[in-house]
Structure formats: structure tokens, C-alpha cells
Chimera marker file (.cmm) of the C-alpha trace (Angstrom):
<marker_set name="trace">
<marker id="1" x="-4.740" y="-68.653" z="-27.320" r="1" g="1" b="0" radius="0.5"/>
<marker id="2" x="-4.797" y="-68.570" z="-23.511" r="1" g="1" b="0" radius="0.5"/>
<marker id="3" x="-7.913" y="-67.491" z="-21.649" r="1" g="1" b="0" radius="0.5"/>
<marker id="4" x="-8.079" y="-66.113" z="-18.098" r="1" g="1" b="0" radius="0.5"/>
<marker id="5" x="-11.497" y="-65.839" z="-16.444" r="1" g="1" b="0" radius="0.5"/>
<marker id="6" x="-13.172" y="-66.261" z="-19.801" r="1" g="1" b="0" radius="0.5"/>
<marker id="7" x="-11.201" y="-63.434" z="-21.432" r="1" g="1" b="0" radius="0.5"/>
<marker id="8" x="-8.448" y="-63.761" z="-24.009" r="1" g="1" b="0" radius="0.5"/>
<marker id="9" x="-5.108" y="-63.293" z="-22.263" r="1" g="1" b="0" radius="0.5"/>
<marker id="10" x="-2.945" y="-60.676" z="-23.999" r="1" g="1" b="0" radius="0.5"/>
<marker id="11" x="-0.322" y="-59.548" z="-21.496" r="1" g="1" b="0" radius="0.5"/>
<marker id="12" x="0.979" y="-55.996" z="-21.752" r="1" g="1" b="0" radius="0.5"/>
<marker id="13" x="3.776" y="-54.236" z="-19.944" r="1" g="1" b="0" radius="0.5"/>
<marker id="14" x="2.593" y="-51.949" z="-17.131" r="1" g="1" b="0" radius="0.5"/>
<marker id="15" x="5.047" y="-50.416" z="-14.656" r="1" g="1" b="0" radius="0.5"/>
<marker id="16" x="7.643" y="-53.033" z="-15.528" r="1" g="1" b="0" radius="0.5"/>
<marker id="17" x="5.313" y="-56.048" z="-15.083" r="1" g="1" b="0" radius="0.5"/>
<marker id="18" x="3.309" y="-58.156" z="-17.498" r="1" g="1" b="0" radius="0.5"/>
<marker id="19" x="-0.397" y="-57.824" z="-16.768" r="1" g="1" b="0" radius="0.5"/>
<marker id="20" x="-3.534" y="-58.895" z="-18.630" r="1" g="1" b="0" radius="0.5"/>
<marker id="21" x="-4.513" y="-56.238" z="-21.186" r="1" g="1" b="0" radius="0.5"/>
<marker id="22" x="-7.956" y="-55.696" z="-19.617" r="1" g="1" b="0" radius="0.5"/>
<marker id="23" x="-6.278" y="-54.613" z="-16.341" r="1" g="1" b="0" radius="0.5"/>
<marker id="24" x="-4.018" y="-52.245" z="-18.241" r="1" g="1" b="0" radius="0.5"/>
<marker id="25" x="-7.062" y="-50.826" z="-20.074" r="1" g="1" b="0" radius="0.5"/>
<marker id="26" x="-8.903" y="-50.328" z="-16.760" r="1" g="1" b="0" radius="0.5"/>
<marker id="27" x="-5.870" y="-48.517" z="-15.336" r="1" g="1" b="0" radius="0.5"/>
<marker id="28" x="-5.725" y="-46.262" z="-18.400" r="1" g="1" b="0" radius="0.5"/>
<marker id="29" x="-9.462" y="-45.541" z="-18.118" r="1" g="1" b="0" radius="0.5"/>
<marker id="30" x="-9.028" y="-44.617" z="-14.454" r="1" g="1" b="0" radius="0.5"/>
<marker id="31" x="-6.047" y="-42.419" z="-15.307" r="1" g="1" b="0" radius="0.5"/>
<marker id="32" x="-8.092" y="-40.622" z="-18.003" r="1" g="1" b="0" radius="0.5"/>
<marker id="33" x="-11.016" y="-40.134" z="-15.609" r="1" g="1" b="0" radius="0.5"/>
<marker id="34" x="-8.728" y="-38.651" z="-12.938" r="1" g="1" b="0" radius="0.5"/>
<marker id="35" x="-7.081" y="-36.406" z="-15.506" r="1" g="1" b="0" radius="0.5"/>
<marker id="36" x="-10.508" y="-35.144" z="-16.627" r="1" g="1" b="0" radius="0.5"/>
<marker id="37" x="-11.508" y="-34.513" z="-12.990" r="1" g="1" b="0" radius="0.5"/>
<marker id="38" x="-8.367" y="-32.444" z="-12.405" r="1" g="1" b="0" radius="0.5"/>
<marker id="39" x="-8.969" y="-30.450" z="-15.590" r="1" g="1" b="0" radius="0.5"/>
<marker id="40" x="-12.586" y="-29.726" z="-14.574" r="1" g="1" b="0" radius="0.5"/>
<marker id="41" x="-11.439" y="-28.692" z="-11.076" r="1" g="1" b="0" radius="0.5"/>
<marker id="42" x="-8.925" y="-26.249" z="-12.571" r="1" g="1" b="0" radius="0.5"/>
<marker id="43" x="-11.592" y="-24.761" z="-14.851" r="1" g="1" b="0" radius="0.5"/>
<marker id="44" x="-14.077" y="-24.420" z="-11.971" r="1" g="1" b="0" radius="0.5"/>
<marker id="45" x="-11.448" y="-22.856" z="-9.666" r="1" g="1" b="0" radius="0.5"/>
<marker id="46" x="-10.470" y="-20.382" z="-12.374" r="1" g="1" b="0" radius="0.5"/>
<marker id="47" x="-14.137" y="-19.580" z="-13.104" r="1" g="1" b="0" radius="0.5"/>
<marker id="48" x="-14.886" y="-18.943" z="-9.419" r="1" g="1" b="0" radius="0.5"/>
<marker id="49" x="-11.858" y="-16.675" z="-9.157" r="1" g="1" b="0" radius="0.5"/>
<marker id="50" x="-13.032" y="-14.800" z="-12.274" r="1" g="1" b="0" radius="0.5"/>
<marker id="51" x="-16.543" y="-14.346" z="-10.841" r="1" g="1" b="0" radius="0.5"/>
<marker id="52" x="-15.401" y="-12.955" z="-7.490" r="1" g="1" b="0" radius="0.5"/>
<marker id="53" x="-15.311" y="-9.191" z="-7.427" r="1" g="1" b="0" radius="0.5"/>
<marker id="54" x="-12.732" y="-7.374" z="-5.356" r="1" g="1" b="0" radius="0.5"/>
<marker id="55" x="-13.682" y="-4.078" z="-3.748" r="1" g="1" b="0" radius="0.5"/>
<marker id="56" x="-10.688" y="-2.178" z="-5.084" r="1" g="1" b="0" radius="0.5"/>
<marker id="57" x="-11.314" y="0.916" z="-2.958" r="1" g="1" b="0" radius="0.5"/>
<marker id="58" x="-11.330" y="-1.056" z="0.309" r="1" g="1" b="0" radius="0.5"/>
<marker id="59" x="-8.344" y="-3.120" z="-0.815" r="1" g="1" b="0" radius="0.5"/>
<marker id="60" x="-6.336" y="-0.009" z="-1.741" r="1" g="1" b="0" radius="0.5"/>
<marker id="61" x="-7.062" y="1.461" z="1.695" r="1" g="1" b="0" radius="0.5"/>
<marker id="62" x="-6.010" y="-1.764" z="3.460" r="1" g="1" b="0" radius="0.5"/>
<marker id="63" x="-2.767" y="-1.985" z="1.462" r="1" g="1" b="0" radius="0.5"/>
<marker id="64" x="-1.956" y="1.670" z="2.210" r="1" g="1" b="0" radius="0.5"/>
<marker id="65" x="-2.561" y="1.045" z="5.914" r="1" g="1" b="0" radius="0.5"/>
<marker id="66" x="-0.343" y="-2.060" z="5.956" r="1" g="1" b="0" radius="0.5"/>
<marker id="67" x="2.481" y="-0.293" z="4.135" r="1" g="1" b="0" radius="0.5"/>
<marker id="68" x="2.360" y="2.552" z="6.667" r="1" g="1" b="0" radius="0.5"/>
<marker id="69" x="1.978" y="0.208" z="9.648" r="1" g="1" b="0" radius="0.5"/>
<marker id="70" x="5.130" y="-1.746" z="8.777" r="1" g="1" b="0" radius="0.5"/>
<marker id="71" x="7.017" y="1.166" z="7.174" r="1" g="1" b="0" radius="0.5"/>
<marker id="72" x="7.225" y="-0.663" z="3.859" r="1" g="1" b="0" radius="0.5"/>
<marker id="73" x="8.282" y="1.606" z="0.995" r="1" g="1" b="0" radius="0.5"/>
<marker id="74" x="5.858" y="1.614" z="-1.929" r="1" g="1" b="0" radius="0.5"/>
<marker id="75" x="8.722" y="0.925" z="-4.340" r="1" g="1" b="0" radius="0.5"/>
<marker id="76" x="9.667" y="-2.274" z="-2.486" r="1" g="1" b="0" radius="0.5"/>
<marker id="77" x="6.087" y="-3.550" z="-2.301" r="1" g="1" b="0" radius="0.5"/>
<marker id="78" x="5.393" y="-2.615" z="-5.921" r="1" g="1" b="0" radius="0.5"/>
<marker id="79" x="8.481" y="-4.369" z="-7.278" r="1" g="1" b="0" radius="0.5"/>
<marker id="80" x="8.625" y="-7.484" z="-5.082" r="1" g="1" b="0" radius="0.5"/>
<marker id="81" x="4.943" y="-8.311" z="-4.672" r="1" g="1" b="0" radius="0.5"/>
<marker id="82" x="3.212" y="-6.760" z="-7.660" r="1" g="1" b="0" radius="0.5"/>
<marker id="83" x="5.987" y="-6.681" z="-10.292" r="1" g="1" b="0" radius="0.5"/>
<marker id="84" x="4.978" y="-3.083" z="-10.983" r="1" g="1" b="0" radius="0.5"/>
<marker id="85" x="6.620" y="0.315" z="-10.557" r="1" g="1" b="0" radius="0.5"/>
<marker id="86" x="6.205" y="2.546" z="-7.517" r="1" g="1" b="0" radius="0.5"/>
<marker id="87" x="4.386" y="5.101" z="-9.663" r="1" g="1" b="0" radius="0.5"/>
<marker id="88" x="1.830" y="2.537" z="-10.808" r="1" g="1" b="0" radius="0.5"/>
<marker id="89" x="1.203" y="1.402" z="-7.234" r="1" g="1" b="0" radius="0.5"/>
<marker id="90" x="0.849" y="4.985" z="-6.034" r="1" g="1" b="0" radius="0.5"/>
<marker id="91" x="-1.746" y="5.667" z="-8.740" r="1" g="1" b="0" radius="0.5"/>
<marker id="92" x="-3.681" y="2.462" z="-7.961" r="1" g="1" b="0" radius="0.5"/>
<marker id="93" x="-3.785" y="3.253" z="-4.239" r="1" g="1" b="0" radius="0.5"/>
<marker id="94" x="-4.904" y="6.864" z="-4.761" r="1" g="1" b="0" radius="0.5"/>
<marker id="95" x="-7.372" y="6.234" z="-7.591" r="1" g="1" b="0" radius="0.5"/>
<marker id="96" x="-8.524" y="2.612" z="-7.614" r="1" g="1" b="0" radius="0.5"/>
<marker id="97" x="-10.825" y="1.877" z="-10.548" r="1" g="1" b="0" radius="0.5"/>
<marker id="98" x="-13.926" y="-0.216" z="-9.875" r="1" g="1" b="0" radius="0.5"/>
<marker id="99" x="-13.389" y="-3.945" z="-10.488" r="1" g="1" b="0" radius="0.5"/>
<marker id="100" x="-15.906" y="-3.913" z="-13.350" r="1" g="1" b="0" radius="0.5"/>
<marker id="101" x="-13.838" y="-1.292" z="-15.202" r="1" g="1" b="0" radius="0.5"/>
<marker id="102" x="-10.575" y="-3.249" z="-14.939" r="1" g="1" b="0" radius="0.5"/>
<marker id="103" x="-9.191" y="-5.718" z="-17.442" r="1" g="1" b="0" radius="0.5"/>
<marker id="104" x="-5.433" y="-6.298" z="-17.229" r="1" g="1" b="0" radius="0.5"/>
<marker id="105" x="-5.297" y="-4.368" z="-13.935" r="1" g="1" b="0" radius="0.5"/>
<marker id="106" x="-7.271" y="-7.084" z="-12.148" r="1" g="1" b="0" radius="0.5"/>
<marker id="107" x="-4.158" y="-9.223" z="-11.734" r="1" g="1" b="0" radius="0.5"/>
<marker id="108" x="-2.421" y="-6.473" z="-9.739" r="1" g="1" b="0" radius="0.5"/>
<marker id="109" x="-5.364" y="-6.210" z="-7.351" r="1" g="1" b="0" radius="0.5"/>
<marker id="110" x="-5.493" y="-10.014" z="-7.075" r="1" g="1" b="0" radius="0.5"/>
<marker id="111" x="-1.825" y="-10.002" z="-6.028" r="1" g="1" b="0" radius="0.5"/>
<marker id="112" x="-2.536" y="-7.347" z="-3.394" r="1" g="1" b="0" radius="0.5"/>
<marker id="113" x="-5.500" y="-9.353" z="-2.091" r="1" g="1" b="0" radius="0.5"/>
<marker id="114" x="-3.480" y="-12.574" z="-2.038" r="1" g="1" b="0" radius="0.5"/>
<marker id="115" x="-0.659" y="-10.856" z="-0.123" r="1" g="1" b="0" radius="0.5"/>
<marker id="116" x="-3.123" y="-9.648" z="2.529" r="1" g="1" b="0" radius="0.5"/>
<marker id="117" x="-4.455" y="-13.208" z="2.975" r="1" g="1" b="0" radius="0.5"/>
<marker id="118" x="-1.025" y="-14.539" z="3.930" r="1" g="1" b="0" radius="0.5"/>
<marker id="119" x="0.101" y="-14.700" z="7.559" r="1" g="1" b="0" radius="0.5"/>
<marker id="120" x="2.192" y="-11.726" z="8.672" r="1" g="1" b="0" radius="0.5"/>
<marker id="121" x="5.498" y="-13.617" z="8.764" r="1" g="1" b="0" radius="0.5"/>
<marker id="122" x="4.934" y="-14.848" z="5.197" r="1" g="1" b="0" radius="0.5"/>
<marker id="123" x="4.129" y="-11.352" z="3.969" r="1" g="1" b="0" radius="0.5"/>
<marker id="124" x="7.289" y="-9.945" z="5.471" r="1" g="1" b="0" radius="0.5"/>
<marker id="125" x="9.486" y="-12.768" z="4.194" r="1" g="1" b="0" radius="0.5"/>
<marker id="126" x="8.109" y="-12.269" z="0.663" r="1" g="1" b="0" radius="0.5"/>
<marker id="127" x="9.231" y="-8.641" z="0.861" r="1" g="1" b="0" radius="0.5"/>
<marker id="128" x="12.682" y="-9.565" z="2.147" r="1" g="1" b="0" radius="0.5"/>
<marker id="129" x="13.176" y="-12.284" z="-0.458" r="1" g="1" b="0" radius="0.5"/>
<marker id="130" x="15.069" y="-9.992" z="-2.809" r="1" g="1" b="0" radius="0.5"/>
<marker id="131" x="16.942" y="-8.147" z="-0.058" r="1" g="1" b="0" radius="0.5"/>
<marker id="132" x="16.300" y="-5.945" z="2.927" r="1" g="1" b="0" radius="0.5"/>
<marker id="133" x="14.016" y="-2.978" z="2.649" r="1" g="1" b="0" radius="0.5"/>
<link id1="1" id2="2" r="1" g="1" b="0" radius="0.2"/>
<link id1="2" id2="3" r="1" g="1" b="0" radius="0.2"/>
<link id1="3" id2="4" r="1" g="1" b="0" radius="0.2"/>
<link id1="4" id2="5" r="1" g="1" b="0" radius="0.2"/>
<link id1="5" id2="6" r="1" g="1" b="0" radius="0.2"/>
<link id1="6" id2="7" r="1" g="1" b="0" radius="0.2"/>
<link id1="7" id2="8" r="1" g="1" b="0" radius="0.2"/>
<link id1="8" id2="9" r="1" g="1" b="0" radius="0.2"/>
<link id1="9" id2="10" r="1" g="1" b="0" radius="0.2"/>
<link id1="10" id2="11" r="1" g="1" b="0" radius="0.2"/>
<link id1="11" id2="12" r="1" g="1" b="0" radius="0.2"/>
<link id1="12" id2="13" r="1" g="1" b="0" radius="0.2"/>
<link id1="13" id2="14" r="1" g="1" b="0" radius="0.2"/>
<link id1="14" id2="15" r="1" g="1" b="0" radius="0.2"/>
<link id1="15" id2="16" r="1" g="1" b="0" radius="0.2"/>
<link id1="16" id2="17" r="1" g="1" b="0" radius="0.2"/>
<link id1="17" id2="18" r="1" g="1" b="0" radius="0.2"/>
<link id1="18" id2="19" r="1" g="1" b="0" radius="0.2"/>
<link id1="19" id2="20" r="1" g="1" b="0" radius="0.2"/>
<link id1="20" id2="21" r="1" g="1" b="0" radius="0.2"/>
<link id1="21" id2="22" r="1" g="1" b="0" radius="0.2"/>
<link id1="22" id2="23" r="1" g="1" b="0" radius="0.2"/>
<link id1="23" id2="24" r="1" g="1" b="0" radius="0.2"/>
<link id1="24" id2="25" r="1" g="1" b="0" radius="0.2"/>
<link id1="25" id2="26" r="1" g="1" b="0" radius="0.2"/>
<link id1="26" id2="27" r="1" g="1" b="0" radius="0.2"/>
<link id1="27" id2="28" r="1" g="1" b="0" radius="0.2"/>
<link id1="28" id2="29" r="1" g="1" b="0" radius="0.2"/>
<link id1="29" id2="30" r="1" g="1" b="0" radius="0.2"/>
<link id1="30" id2="31" r="1" g="1" b="0" radius="0.2"/>
<link id1="31" id2="32" r="1" g="1" b="0" radius="0.2"/>
<link id1="32" id2="33" r="1" g="1" b="0" radius="0.2"/>
<link id1="33" id2="34" r="1" g="1" b="0" radius="0.2"/>
<link id1="34" id2="35" r="1" g="1" b="0" radius="0.2"/>
<link id1="35" id2="36" r="1" g="1" b="0" radius="0.2"/>
<link id1="36" id2="37" r="1" g="1" b="0" radius="0.2"/>
<link id1="37" id2="38" r="1" g="1" b="0" radius="0.2"/>
<link id1="38" id2="39" r="1" g="1" b="0" radius="0.2"/>
<link id1="39" id2="40" r="1" g="1" b="0" radius="0.2"/>
<link id1="40" id2="41" r="1" g="1" b="0" radius="0.2"/>
<link id1="41" id2="42" r="1" g="1" b="0" radius="0.2"/>
<link id1="42" id2="43" r="1" g="1" b="0" radius="0.2"/>
<link id1="43" id2="44" r="1" g="1" b="0" radius="0.2"/>
<link id1="44" id2="45" r="1" g="1" b="0" radius="0.2"/>
<link id1="45" id2="46" r="1" g="1" b="0" radius="0.2"/>
<link id1="46" id2="47" r="1" g="1" b="0" radius="0.2"/>
<link id1="47" id2="48" r="1" g="1" b="0" radius="0.2"/>
<link id1="48" id2="49" r="1" g="1" b="0" radius="0.2"/>
<link id1="49" id2="50" r="1" g="1" b="0" radius="0.2"/>
<link id1="50" id2="51" r="1" g="1" b="0" radius="0.2"/>
<link id1="51" id2="52" r="1" g="1" b="0" radius="0.2"/>
<link id1="52" id2="53" r="1" g="1" b="0" radius="0.2"/>
<link id1="53" id2="54" r="1" g="1" b="0" radius="0.2"/>
<link id1="54" id2="55" r="1" g="1" b="0" radius="0.2"/>
<link id1="55" id2="56" r="1" g="1" b="0" radius="0.2"/>
<link id1="56" id2="57" r="1" g="1" b="0" radius="0.2"/>
<link id1="57" id2="58" r="1" g="1" b="0" radius="0.2"/>
<link id1="58" id2="59" r="1" g="1" b="0" radius="0.2"/>
<link id1="59" id2="60" r="1" g="1" b="0" radius="0.2"/>
<link id1="60" id2="61" r="1" g="1" b="0" radius="0.2"/>
<link id1="61" id2="62" r="1" g="1" b="0" radius="0.2"/>
<link id1="62" id2="63" r="1" g="1" b="0" radius="0.2"/>
<link id1="63" id2="64" r="1" g="1" b="0" radius="0.2"/>
<link id1="64" id2="65" r="1" g="1" b="0" radius="0.2"/>
<link id1="65" id2="66" r="1" g="1" b="0" radius="0.2"/>
<link id1="66" id2="67" r="1" g="1" b="0" radius="0.2"/>
<link id1="67" id2="68" r="1" g="1" b="0" radius="0.2"/>
<link id1="68" id2="69" r="1" g="1" b="0" radius="0.2"/>
<link id1="69" id2="70" r="1" g="1" b="0" radius="0.2"/>
<link id1="70" id2="71" r="1" g="1" b="0" radius="0.2"/>
<link id1="71" id2="72" r="1" g="1" b="0" radius="0.2"/>
<link id1="72" id2="73" r="1" g="1" b="0" radius="0.2"/>
<link id1="73" id2="74" r="1" g="1" b="0" radius="0.2"/>
<link id1="74" id2="75" r="1" g="1" b="0" radius="0.2"/>
<link id1="75" id2="76" r="1" g="1" b="0" radius="0.2"/>
<link id1="76" id2="77" r="1" g="1" b="0" radius="0.2"/>
<link id1="77" id2="78" r="1" g="1" b="0" radius="0.2"/>
<link id1="78" id2="79" r="1" g="1" b="0" radius="0.2"/>
<link id1="79" id2="80" r="1" g="1" b="0" radius="0.2"/>
<link id1="80" id2="81" r="1" g="1" b="0" radius="0.2"/>
<link id1="81" id2="82" r="1" g="1" b="0" radius="0.2"/>
<link id1="82" id2="83" r="1" g="1" b="0" radius="0.2"/>
<link id1="83" id2="84" r="1" g="1" b="0" radius="0.2"/>
<link id1="84" id2="85" r="1" g="1" b="0" radius="0.2"/>
<link id1="85" id2="86" r="1" g="1" b="0" radius="0.2"/>
<link id1="86" id2="87" r="1" g="1" b="0" radius="0.2"/>
<link id1="87" id2="88" r="1" g="1" b="0" radius="0.2"/>
<link id1="88" id2="89" r="1" g="1" b="0" radius="0.2"/>
<link id1="89" id2="90" r="1" g="1" b="0" radius="0.2"/>
<link id1="90" id2="91" r="1" g="1" b="0" radius="0.2"/>
<link id1="91" id2="92" r="1" g="1" b="0" radius="0.2"/>
<link id1="92" id2="93" r="1" g="1" b="0" radius="0.2"/>
<link id1="93" id2="94" r="1" g="1" b="0" radius="0.2"/>
<link id1="94" id2="95" r="1" g="1" b="0" radius="0.2"/>
<link id1="95" id2="96" r="1" g="1" b="0" radius="0.2"/>
<link id1="96" id2="97" r="1" g="1" b="0" radius="0.2"/>
<link id1="97" id2="98" r="1" g="1" b="0" radius="0.2"/>
<link id1="98" id2="99" r="1" g="1" b="0" radius="0.2"/>
<link id1="99" id2="100" r="1" g="1" b="0" radius="0.2"/>
<link id1="100" id2="101" r="1" g="1" b="0" radius="0.2"/>
<link id1="101" id2="102" r="1" g="1" b="0" radius="0.2"/>
<link id1="102" id2="103" r="1" g="1" b="0" radius="0.2"/>
<link id1="103" id2="104" r="1" g="1" b="0" radius="0.2"/>
<link id1="104" id2="105" r="1" g="1" b="0" radius="0.2"/>
<link id1="105" id2="106" r="1" g="1" b="0" radius="0.2"/>
<link id1="106" id2="107" r="1" g="1" b="0" radius="0.2"/>
<link id1="107" id2="108" r="1" g="1" b="0" radius="0.2"/>
<link id1="108" id2="109" r="1" g="1" b="0" radius="0.2"/>
<link id1="109" id2="110" r="1" g="1" b="0" radius="0.2"/>
<link id1="110" id2="111" r="1" g="1" b="0" radius="0.2"/>
<link id1="111" id2="112" r="1" g="1" b="0" radius="0.2"/>
<link id1="112" id2="113" r="1" g="1" b="0" radius="0.2"/>
<link id1="113" id2="114" r="1" g="1" b="0" radius="0.2"/>
<link id1="114" id2="115" r="1" g="1" b="0" radius="0.2"/>
<link id1="115" id2="116" r="1" g="1" b="0" radius="0.2"/>
<link id1="116" id2="117" r="1" g="1" b="0" radius="0.2"/>
<link id1="117" id2="118" r="1" g="1" b="0" radius="0.2"/>
<link id1="118" id2="119" r="1" g="1" b="0" radius="0.2"/>
<link id1="119" id2="120" r="1" g="1" b="0" radius="0.2"/>
<link id1="120" id2="121" r="1" g="1" b="0" radius="0.2"/>
<link id1="121" id2="122" r="1" g="1" b="0" radius="0.2"/>
<link id1="122" id2="123" r="1" g="1" b="0" radius="0.2"/>
<link id1="123" id2="124" r="1" g="1" b="0" radius="0.2"/>
<link id1="124" id2="125" r="1" g="1" b="0" radius="0.2"/>
<link id1="125" id2="126" r="1" g="1" b="0" radius="0.2"/>
<link id1="126" id2="127" r="1" g="1" b="0" radius="0.2"/>
<link id1="127" id2="128" r="1" g="1" b="0" radius="0.2"/>
<link id1="128" id2="129" r="1" g="1" b="0" radius="0.2"/>
<link id1="129" id2="130" r="1" g="1" b="0" radius="0.2"/>
<link id1="130" id2="131" r="1" g="1" b="0" radius="0.2"/>
<link id1="131" id2="132" r="1" g="1" b="0" radius="0.2"/>
<link id1="132" id2="133" r="1" g="1" b="0" radius="0.2"/>
</marker_set>
């Protein structure tokens, strides 16, 4: 049996090249560690997003103002940005429930909030994506 630097030499195939098995094992360990880091980051990001409360009343007012400012029909905004009906949007804007009372409705308010965070040109292009309004 061959030895390299005091270790038994068992070459394995890694990215098309034969390398000592201990190098391959180190690469796999690093890959696992990075994968675990990414998974933890995703969990933390999701947890932070879950913890943040959105002031639905203020958000509803801001969305209403933006729709009026740019003459965006509620039906267009509801369908293209929120994937909801015009009637649902109208109800949410007139009677926003407190964040703590929402369950499935939180996603709709998150989409509204996310849309407001985008630069103006991006917001308008998202609305035009499926055709002119």
C-alpha cells in the first residue's frame, strides 16, 4: 500500500481528477458545512420576516395613495401584484385587519409592502408585465 505524508493513499475521483481520499473527505466536509450555513441563514431570514409586524392600516393608506397618484386601477394592481381579485383588494384597503389577527392574509400585505420597497420604475414595470393598464 502506498503512503503519502504518513497517510494511506487511496485515490478517489473528484471533479474528473484522482485525488487522495483525505482531500476528497475534507472537500465533502466543507461542502456539508457550507450547506448547513445556508440552511441556517434561510431559517433565520424566514424567522426574522415572521417576527416583523406590518402596520396594515398605514400600509393600506400608502397603497391607496400610490394607486391614486399613478392612476393604477385596483383590478390591475390586485391581479398582477397580489394575485387577488379587485374586490379583495378593495376590502383590504378599506378595512385592514391588524397584523396579529391575520393568518393567510399576511402574505397579501407582505406583497404590498415588498412592492412599495421597489424603485418606482420597477413597480411600474411589474404592473405592465402582463400588458398595459
